[in-house]
N, C-alpha and C positions, 0 to 999 in steps of 0.2 A: 374074180369076185373078191371084194375087200373083206378082210377079216375083222371081226368084232374088236373094238378098242380094248375090251376087258380081257381078251385073250393075248393081245400083243403088247399091252402096256401094264406092267405089274404095278407101277406107281398109281395109275388111274384106278385100277381095281382096288388097291388098298385104300385110296382116298374115299371112293364111294362106299366101300364096306364100313369104314369109320363113320362117314356121314349118315349112313342108314341107321347105324346104332344110336345116333343122336336124335333121330326122329321121334316125335311124340307118339305115344301109344295109340292115340286116335287114328293117326295116319296108318300105322302098322297094322291096326285091327282091320283095315279095309282089304287086307290080303292082296295087295297089288303086286304085279310082276316086278322083277328087278329092273328091267328097262324103264318101267313107269316110275319107280322110286328114284332112279337116276335122273329122269326128266324133271321130277319135282325138285330134286336137289339143285339142278341147273337153274330152276326158277326161284330158288331160295324159299321153297315151301317145306317147312319142317313140322308145322302144326296145322290143325284144322282152322285156326284163326288166320294163319298165313294163307291157307287155301281160299278162305272167304274173300281175300283181298285181290286175288288174281282174276283177270278177265277170262271169260269163256274163250275168247279169240286166242289169247296167249296159250291156253291149254290145248286148244285144237291145233295150233301150229307147232307145238312142242314135239320134237322127235322122241318117240318112245311111249307116247300116250295114244293108244288106239281107242276105237269105239267102246269096247267093253269097259275100259278104265274110265272113260269119260262118263259113262252111265253111273259108275260107282261114285264118282266125284260130284256129280250134279247136285245132290241134296245139300252139299256144303257150300255151294256158290251163291252169291247174292243176286 
């Protein structure tokens, strides 16, 4: 079984922790999981405005965004 990148790569862990701290309060208020926040970072989504510009298809195909997260994000999509 492949280990999680965050366990094996300290640089990646530090990068994502730093990027999460740069996310807008509106995104953080959604109480998303760490994998979901990392997926949004990979999609360059840091604010609710950024989120409104992303297609549903991109979100559905993003690793780390499951059905529960997609339900939370749905009200912010166009």
